[in-house]
Each structure stands twice: as structure tokens, then as C-alpha cells.
C-alpha positions as CSV (number, residue, x, y, z in Angstrom):
1,X,0.0,0.0,0.0
2,X,1.9,3.0,-1.2
3,X,1.1,6.3,0.6
4,X,1.0,9.6,-1.2
5,X,3.9,12.1,-0.6
6,X,2.4,15.2,1.0
7,X,4.7,17.6,-0.9
8,X,2.9,16.6,-4.1
9,X,-0.5,17.7,-2.8
10,X,0.3,21.2,-1.7
11,X,-1.0,24.4,-3.3
12,X,1.0,27.6,-3.2
13,X,-1.2,28.8,-0.3
14,X,-0.6,25.6,1.7
15,X,3.2,25.8,1.1
16,X,3.1,29.3,2.6
17,X,1.1,28.1,5.6
18,X,3.6,25.2,6.0
19,X,6.5,27.6,6.1
20,X,4.8,29.8,8.6
21,X,4.1,26.8,10.9
22,X,7.7,25.6,10.5
23,X,9.0,28.9,11.6
24,X,7.0,28.8,14.8
25,X,8.2,25.3,15.5
26,X,11.8,26.3,15.2
27,X,11.3,29.2,17.6
28,X,9.6,26.8,20.0
29,X,12.6,24.4,19.8
30,X,15.1,27.2,20.5
31,X,13.1,28.5,23.5
32,X,12.5,25.0,25.0
33,X,15.6,22.8,25.2
34,X,14.5,21.4,28.6
35,X,11.2,20.3,30.0
36,X,11.2,23.3,32.4
37,X,11.8,25.7,29.5
38,X,9.1,23.9,27.4
39,X,6.6,24.1,30.3
40,X,7.3,27.8,30.7
41,X,6.8,28.5,27.0
42,X,3.6,26.4,26.9
43,X,2.1,28.2,29.9
44,X,2.8,31.5,28.3
45,X,1.1,30.4,25.0
46,X,-1.8,29.0,26.9
47,X,-2.4,32.2,28.8
48,X,-2.3,34.2,25.6
49,X,-4.9,31.9,24.1
50,X,-7.3,32.6,27.1
51,X,-6.5,29.6,29.3
52,X,-6.7,30.1,33.1
53,X,-4.7,28.3,35.8
54,X,-6.6,25.4,37.5
55,X,-4.8,26.4,40.8
56,X,-6.6,29.8,40.6
57,X,-9.9,28.0,39.9
58,X,-9.5,25.9,43.0
59,X,-8.3,28.7,45.2
60,X,-11.1,31.1,44.3
61,X,-13.8,28.3,44.2
62,X,-14.6,29.3,40.7
63,X,-17.3,27.4,38.8
64,X,-16.4,26.0,35.4
65,X,-18.7,25.8,32.4
66,X,-18.6,24.7,28.8
67,X,-16.3,26.9,26.8
68,X,-13.8,27.5,29.7
69,X,-10.2,26.8,29.0
70,X,-8.0,25.5,31.8
71,X,-4.4,24.6,32.2
72,X,-2.3,23.1,35.1
73,X,1.4,22.8,35.6
74,X,3.1,20.1,37.7
75,X,6.4,21.1,39.3
76,X,7.3,23.3,36.3
77,X,7.8,20.2,34.1
78,X,4.4,18.8,33.0
79,X,1.5,20.7,31.6
80,X,-2.2,19.7,31.0
81,X,-4.6,21.8,29.0
82,X,-8.4,21.4,28.9
83,X,-11.0,23.0,26.6
84,X,-14.3,22.2,28.2
85,X,-17.0,21.1,25.7
86,X,-20.8,21.2,25.8
87,X,-21.2,17.5,26.6
88,X,-20.8,16.2,30.2
89,X,-17.3,15.1,31.0
90,X,-18.6,11.7,31.8
91,X,-19.0,11.3,28.0
92,X,-15.3,11.4,27.7
93,X,-12.6,13.6,26.2
94,X,-10.4,13.7,23.1
95,X,-6.9,13.7,24.3
96,X,-3.5,14.4,22.7
97,X,-0.5,13.3,24.8
98,X,3.2,13.9,24.1
99,X,6.3,14.3,26.2
100,X,8.7,17.3,26.5
101,X,11.8,15.6,28.0
102,X,14.6,14.5,25.7
103,X,17.8,12.4,26.0
104,X,20.6,14.5,27.4
105,X,23.3,14.5,30.1
106,X,22.5,15.7,33.7
107,X,25.0,17.3,36.0
108,X,25.5,15.2,39.1
109,X,24.9,16.6,42.7
110,X,28.6,16.7,43.5
111,X,30.0,17.4,40.0
112,X,32.9,19.8,40.1
113,X,36.4,18.4,40.2
114,X,39.9,19.1,38.9
115,X,42.2,16.7,37.1
116,X,45.3,17.5,35.1
117,X,44.8,21.2,35.4
118,X,41.3,20.9,33.9
119,X,38.0,21.6,35.8
120,X,35.2,19.1,34.9
121,X,31.5,18.7,35.6
122,X,30.6,15.1,36.3
123,X,27.4,13.9,34.5
124,X,24.9,11.1,34.3
125,X,23.3,10.6,30.9
126,X,19.4,10.6,30.8
127,X,17.5,8.3,28.4
128,X,18.8,6.1,25.7
129,X,21.8,7.6,23.9
130,X,24.8,6.5,21.8
131,X,27.4,7.9,24.2
132,X,30.0,8.3,21.4
133,X,27.7,10.8,19.6
134,X,28.0,13.3,22.5
135,X,31.8,13.9,22.4
136,X,33.5,16.9,20.7
137,X,30.3,18.8,20.3
138,X,29.7,22.4,21.5
139,X,27.4,22.0,24.5
140,X,25.3,24.3,26.6
141,X,24.1,24.2,30.2
142,X,20.4,24.8,30.9
143,X,18.6,24.5,34.2
144,X,18.0,25.9,37.7
145,X,20.0,26.2,40.9
146,X,17.8,26.5,44.0
147,X,19.5,28.1,47.0
148,X,18.6,27.2,50.6
149,X,16.5,30.3,51.0
150,X,14.3,29.2,48.0
151,X,15.9,31.6,45.5
152,X,15.8,30.1,42.0
153,X,18.6,31.0,39.6
154,X,18.0,30.2,36.0
155,X,21.0,28.8,34.1
156,X,21.4,29.2,30.4
157,X,25.1,29.2,29.3
158,X,26.2,28.5,25.7
159,X,23.3,29.6,23.5
160,X,24.2,33.3,23.2
161,X,27.1,34.1,20.8
162,X,28.9,35.9,23.6
163,X,28.6,32.8,25.9
164,X,31.3,30.2,26.2
165,X,30.4,26.6,25.2
166,X,31.4,23.3,26.8
167,X,32.6,19.9,25.5
168,X,33.1,16.3,26.3
169,X,36.6,15.4,24.9
170,X,37.7,12.4,22.9
171,X,41.0,10.7,22.2
172,X,42.9,11.7,19.1
173,X,42.9,9.2,16.3
174,X,46.8,8.9,16.5
175,X,46.5,7.3,20.0
176,X,43.2,5.6,19.6
177,X,44.2,2.1,18.3
178,X,43.0,0.3,21.4
179,X,39.8,2.5,21.7
180,X,38.9,1.7,18.0
181,X,38.9,-2.0,18.8
182,X,36.1,-1.6,21.3
183,X,32.4,-2.1,20.6
184,X,30.4,1.1,20.0
185,X,28.7,0.8,23.4
186,X,32.1,0.9,25.1
187,X,34.1,3.4,22.9
188,X,32.9,6.1,25.4
189,X,32.0,5.0,28.9
190,X,29.2,6.7,30.8
191,X,31.6,7.9,33.5
192,X,33.8,9.6,30.9
193,X,31.0,11.8,29.7
194,X,32.3,14.6,31.9
195,X,32.0,18.2,30.7
196,X,35.2,20.2,30.2
197,X,34.4,23.3,32.3
198,X,37.6,25.4,32.7
199,X,41.4,25.5,32.6
200,X,42.7,28.8,34.0
201,X,44.1,28.6,37.6
202,X,44.1,31.3,40.2
203,X,47.6,32.5,41.0
204,X,47.7,32.2,44.8
205,X,46.7,28.5,45.1
206,X,48.7,25.3,44.6
207,X,46.0,22.6,44.8
208,X,42.8,22.7,42.8
209,X,43.6,26.1,41.5
210,X,41.5,25.8,38.3
211,X,38.5,24.6,40.4
212,X,39.0,27.6,42.7
213,X,38.9,29.9,39.7
214,X,35.7,28.3,38.4
215,X,34.0,28.6,41.7
216,X,35.0,32.2,41.9
217,X,33.4,32.9,38.5
218,X,30.2,31.0,39.5
219,X,29.9,33.1,42.6
220,X,30.6,36.4,40.8
221,X,28.3,35.8,37.8
222,X,25.5,33.6,39.2
223,X,25.8,33.8,43.0
224,X,26.3,30.0,42.9
225,X,28.5,28.2,45.4
226,X,29.7,24.6,45.3
227,X,27.2,23.4,47.9
228,X,24.3,24.8,45.7
229,X,24.9,22.0,43.2
230,X,23.2,19.7,45.7
231,X,19.8,21.4,44.9
232,X,20.4,22.1,41.2
233,X,19.0,20.6,38.1
234,X,21.4,21.4,35.2
235,X,21.1,19.7,31.9
236,X,23.8,19.4,29.2
237,X,22.4,19.8,25.7
238,X,23.8,20.6,22.3
239,X,24.5,24.3,21.8
240,X,23.0,26.0,18.8
241,X,19.7,26.9,17.1
242,X,17.3,24.7,15.2
243,X,17.9,25.0,11.5
244,X,16.3,24.1,8.1
245,X,18.1,21.1,6.5
246,X,18.7,20.2,2.9
247,X,19.3,22.5,-0.1
248,X,15.5,22.7,-0.5
249,X,15.0,23.6,3.1
250,X,12.5,20.7,3.3
251,X,13.7,19.4,6.6
252,X,14.3,20.6,10.2
253,X,17.5,19.7,12.1
254,X,17.4,20.3,15.8
255,X,18.0,18.9,19.3
256,X,15.1,17.4,21.2
257,X,12.6,16.8,18.4
258,X,11.8,13.5,20.1
259,X,9.3,14.4,21.4
260,X,8.9,18.1,21.2
261,X,7.8,17.8,17.5
262,X,4.7,16.0,18.8
263,X,4.4,18.3,21.8
264,X,4.3,21.4,19.6
265,X,2.0,20.0,17.0
266,X,-0.4,18.8,19.8
267,X,-0.2,22.2,21.5
268,X,-0.9,24.2,18.4
269,X,-3.8,21.9,17.5
270,X,-5.2,22.3,21.0
271,X,-4.9,26.1,20.9
272,X,-6.6,26.3,17.5
273,X,-9.8,24.4,18.2
274,X,-12.8,26.0,19.9
275,X,-16.5,25.5,20.6
276,X,-16.2,21.7,21.0
277,X,-19.0,19.3,22.0
278,X,-16.5,16.9,23.7
279,X,-13.9,18.3,26.0
280,X,-10.4,18.3,24.5
281,X,-7.2,17.8,26.4
282,X,-3.5,18.2,25.7
283,X,-1.1,16.4,28.0
284,X,2.6,17.3,27.7
285,X,4.6,15.2,30.2
286,X,8.0,14.7,31.6
287,X,10.2,11.6,32.2
288,X,9.0,9.5,29.2
289,X,12.5,8.8,28.2
290,X,13.1,7.0,31.5
291,X,9.8,5.2,31.9
292,X,7.3,8.0,32.7
293,X,8.1,7.6,36.4
294,X,8.1,10.2,39.2
295,X,5.6,12.9,40.1
296,X,5.9,14.6,36.7
297,X,5.8,11.4,34.6
298,X,2.6,10.0,33.1
299,X,2.5,7.2,35.7
300,X,1.7,9.8,38.4
301,X,-1.8,10.8,39.4
302,X,-1.4,14.4,38.1
303,X,-3.6,14.0,35.0
304,X,-6.3,12.1,36.9
305,X,-6.3,14.7,39.7
306,X,-6.7,17.5,37.2
307,X,-9.7,15.8,35.7
308,X,-11.2,15.3,39.1
309,X,-10.7,18.9,40.1
310,X,-12.3,20.1,36.8
311,X,-15.3,17.9,37.3
312,X,-15.6,19.1,40.9
313,X,-15.6,22.7,39.7
314,X,-18.4,21.9,37.2
315,X,-20.5,20.1,39.9
316,X,-20.1,16.8,38.1
317,X,-17.6,15.0,40.3
318,X,-18.1,11.6,41.7
319,X,-15.7,8.7,41.7
320,X,-17.8,6.7,39.2
321,X,-18.2,9.8,36.9
322,X,-14.4,10.2,36.9
323,X,-13.9,6.6,35.9
324,X,-16.6,6.8,33.2
325,X,-15.0,10.0,31.8
326,X,-11.6,8.3,31.5
327,X,-12.9,5.1,30.1
328,X,-15.0,6.9,27.5
329,X,-12.1,9.1,26.2
330,X,-10.2,8.7,23.0
331,X,-6.5,9.4,22.8
332,X,-3.6,9.8,20.3
333,X,-0.4,9.0,22.1
334,X,1.7,11.6,20.2
335,X,5.2,10.2,19.8
336,X,7.7,9.9,17.1
337,X,8.6,6.9,14.9
338,X,11.9,6.0,13.3
339,X,12.1,7.3,9.7
340,X,13.3,4.8,7.0
341,X,17.0,5.5,6.3
342,X,18.3,3.9,3.1
343,X,21.8,3.9,4.5
344,X,20.7,1.6,7.2
345,X,18.1,-0.3,5.3
346,X,18.8,-3.6,7.0
347,X,17.2,-2.4,10.3
348,X,13.9,-1.7,8.6
349,X,11.1,-3.7,7.0
350,X,10.3,-1.5,4.1
351,X,6.6,-2.2,3.8
352,X,6.0,-1.3,7.4
353,X,8.4,1.6,7.9
354,X,7.7,5.4,8.1
355,X,9.0,7.6,5.3
356,X,9.8,11.3,5.1
357,X,7.1,13.3,3.4
358,X,4.3,10.8,3.6
359,X,2.6,12.5,6.5
360,X,1.8,11.6,10.1
361,X,2.6,8.1,11.3
362,X,0.2,5.7,13.1
363,X,1.7,2.8,15.0
364,X,-0.8,0.1,16.0
365,X,1.7,-1.1,18.6
366,X,5.1,-0.3,19.9
367,X,6.9,-2.5,22.5
368,X,9.6,-4.9,21.4
369,X,10.1,-8.4,19.9
370,X,6.8,-10.1,20.7
371,X,5.0,-6.8,21.2
372,X,6.3,-6.8,24.8
373,X,5.2,-3.7,26.7
374,X,2.9,-2.6,23.9
375,X,-0.4,-0.9,23.7
376,X,-2.0,-2.7,20.8
377,X,-4.8,-0.5,19.4
378,X,-8.2,-2.0,18.5
379,X,-9.0,-2.4,14.8
380,X,-12.3,-0.6,15.3
381,X,-10.6,2.4,16.7
382,X,-8.1,2.5,13.8
383,X,-11.0,2.3,11.4
384,X,-12.5,5.4,13.0
385,X,-9.2,7.2,12.7
386,X,-8.7,6.2,9.1
387,X,-12.1,7.6,8.2
388,X,-11.4,10.9,9.9
389,X,-8.1,11.4,8.2
390,X,-9.3,10.3,4.7
391,X,-12.4,12.5,4.9
392,X,-10.2,15.5,5.7
393,X,-7.5,14.7,3.2
394,X,-4.8,14.3,5.8
395,X,-1.7,12.5,4.5
396,X,-0.8,9.6,6.9
397,X,1.0,6.3,7.0
398,X,1.4,3.3,9.2
399,X,4.7,1.9,10.6
400,X,6.5,-0.2,13.1
401,X,9.7,0.7,14.8
402,X,12.2,-1.4,12.8
403,X,12.2,-5.1,12.0
404,X,10.8,-7.7,14.3
405,X,13.6,-8.8,16.7
406,X,15.5,-5.6,15.9
407,X,13.4,-2.7,16.9
408,X,11.5,-1.7,20.0
409,X,10.4,1.2,22.1
410,X,7.8,2.5,24.4
411,X,5.5,5.6,24.7
412,X,2.9,6.8,27.2
413,X,0.1,4.9,25.3
414,X,-0.1,1.9,27.6
415,X,-0.5,4.1,30.7
416,X,-3.6,5.9,29.5
417,X,-5.0,2.6,28.1
418,X,-5.1,1.3,31.7
419,X,-8.2,3.6,32.2
420,X,-10.0,1.6,29.4
421,X,-9.8,4.4,26.8
422,X,-9.0,3.9,23.2
423,X,-5.4,4.8,22.4
424,X,-3.1,4.6,19.4
425,X,0.5,5.9,18.9
426,X,0.7,8.6,16.3
427,X,3.4,11.2,15.5
428,X,6.2,12.3,13.2
429,X,9.0,10.2,11.5
430,X,12.5,11.2,12.7
431,X,16.0,10.5,11.4
432,X,18.9,10.4,13.9
433,X,16.4,9.7,16.7
434,X,18.0,10.2,20.2
435,X,21.1,11.7,18.6
436,X,22.2,15.3,19.6
437,X,20.8,16.6,16.3
438,X,17.6,15.0,14.9
439,X,15.9,15.5,11.5
440,X,12.2,15.8,10.6
441,X,10.3,16.6,7.4
442,X,8.5,20.0,7.4
443,X,5.6,18.3,5.5
444,X,5.2,15.6,8.1
445,X,5.2,18.2,10.9
446,X,2.5,20.2,9.2
447,X,0.4,17.1,8.3
448,X,0.6,15.9,11.9
449,X,-0.6,19.3,13.2
450,X,-3.6,19.2,10.8
451,X,-4.3,15.6,11.7
452,X,-4.3,16.4,15.4
453,X,-6.8,19.2,14.8
454,X,-9.1,16.8,13.0
455,X,-8.9,14.3,15.8
456,X,-9.8,16.9,18.5
457,X,-12.8,18.0,16.5
458,X,-14.2,14.6,15.3
459,X,-13.0,11.7,17.5
């Protein structure tokens, strides 16, 4: 079953709309390189679109009605948005769910040390990465330092042209004979992913003189002391802006597109739909790359608690009504798929792979090997989705994540399906997935946004 290439369907007007949408997406990627930064941008966009904070609703005992737009933020890392429809919530919601965390390196709690007249920051990688891909790149530091008095200091070093950048070093090829004999997983060890942080010593100190100079600069510029690393969350990410890729500018190359490409398209679809019969919801969560755990991951009760509070503010809450609402809901688990790469064709089964330019990707199941850990969507639900997309001329394709016994991966789909709702994975095809710089097709990003809008309106 060949799928149509979306580029061949566009009018001149649609190409203009596509370029405008892509520009907004690039700006989103540049502003949100961490889950905290994404949450901040999302909250700002939600407020500008007329959404009000659920915390204020609860505090002021405000009553909610059809047409109200609500958002809630969990620990500055996860965001849920609700556009209340005319039907009772017990009839269910149409939900888009993506994640805003991405693979990276995290600075440890006791990170700063000196060795060989260099100062380093010790790190622990987050999510699945090929460790060798993260060496010899310009890196930036993003995050927060929280002092004992509660003061929060935002850290963003390496993105401005006037900023220094950082790096994980690698062994020169002339001395790398033994290293080159190692398997790729061992070429760079996790404990060697330490960030080169400085090299200039202070004059009046014999021991750890470079470290002393670094600490002096941190105190002077950021009011950060060594002990403050204990209560810091600093992420190491590639430095630099999102860019168009290809001589035809048909692609986007950027850090963190897994899964911020689905987060942005979901968010924009959510903000662009109004006057709904069913309540719509957009969930943008943290911690997916490490199993959706913790208070800000999808396995927490944050989403369920938000729905309960909204139902309560509408005078509709009861435990059974909450359960019925969740069970009657429909969801697209918005997450990326691996794009077919002809240079690594042996990893893919061509008839069931996702291709650049052929639109949004539906994955009936993820998991690995014998569908282990998978949400396997019902055929009846997929038929409904097919009709929606075909009726609205959305370009889409279906795919698995690599060959059987080769591929595998997970999303938040199985967690939401535990409520009894219909869920299917759906998102954008990505080249270089989990690498420091990932690539998507502008056409696929645009078609996914359009498809998400159709789902929110018609599911």
C-alpha cells in the first residue's frame, strides 16, 4: 500500500502556511531545550490563548462551564490543558498526549572536580543515547539552581554568541588504536561523559587552582556556590539553534525533536480548536525517556487529579463519573517513529516503515520483539481514525519501529490505556532519533498538526 507524498499535494497557499508553521516550530525548539523551559513557553502560550490556571480556579472556588479553558502545571515540568466542551465530561474527552523531555546529560549533585589542570563537571546521561555521539560537540548548560533560601537561579550558558560553550573530549585518532577496537557501546564510557568546564588557575593556590577559579566565577556571575549543586537541576544539551536542513529547506534539524515535535503540533492543534462538543485535552509530560516515572511522569496521578478537580468545579464529580470519563475518552499518544534510512536499510522492514514526506505516522503497537510492553490499538478504533483522516484529506502512513527482533520502544500509550480508553500511537517520522541533532520533514510536521486538529474535532 503506497502512501502519497504530502509535498505533491500542496497548493501555493498551503506551502506558505507550512513555512509559517515551521518557523513557529523552530522558535519553540530554541526556547524550550529542557522540560522546564518547554513548560514555561507552553504556559505563556496557553495564557495568551485565554487559558486560566486550575490552581486559581480551586483557590477562588470558581465554577467552570462549557467553553472554559483550563491549564495546570506540575512542578514546572508537565502541563495539562483542557478546553471544556458542551457534553458532560462523563461522556469522555479527546486527548493528545506527548512528552517534552529528551535524551541528554544531567550534571550530578557533587559534580565539580579538577584533574590534570582541567576543571570538569561530572554527569549522568538521561535516556537512551549512543554515548559516542555526544563527544567533541559544542554543549550548553540549561537548568536551575535553587538556593537554601528558596531563591531560584536560571542557568542558560552556551546559547548566546557571547557565551562560552562546553565539551566532552575524545581521544585523538593517532592514539586511539585500542579504543577503536572496542564495541560502539564501550568506545565512550558513561563515567567519561564529563564536561570540560575550565582550565585557568588562580595564581595564589597550589591545589585545585582551576577549580577555585571556576568557583570564583560562578559566585561572581551567578551567585552559585559549590554546595548549591546539591539542589540544582542542570542539563547538558547541544548548543545552537534549530535549522532548516537540505538545499531545498524541506527538513528541520534540531536537538530534542523526540518528542517536542509532537508536543508542539499537539499544543498548536489544541490552541486552534474552539466550541467543541466533547472536552479536549492536551497532555505534555516529563520523564517519558526513563519510563514515565516520578511525580511529573505519566504514571503519576497528576492527570487524573486535574480531571477530578475540573469535574468538581463543574459540579459533576463523583468517583464513578471520573472513571466513566476516563474510560469513554479517546487518545492519540503523540510520539515519534523512526524514519526509514536507506543507508541503514537492514534495520527496517520497508513495507512497514515510516517515510519522510508521507505524513503523520500511526503505530498500531510499539513495544519490542513479541509486542512486549505494547499498547495494541483496536482495529475498530483504527478504522474510525482512518475515516477521519481520509475524509479530511490528511496525509498519513502506518509503521512499526524497525524489523521484528531488531526494533522496539515505548510511549505513554499503555499508561492511558489502563483507564480503558481507546489509544493509538501517532506522530512524526524522525531521522537520527536520540542523537544530539535529529531531523524531521517539514511536511510531516505540518500534516501531523492538521491531523491532530481533525482528531480533536471529530473523535
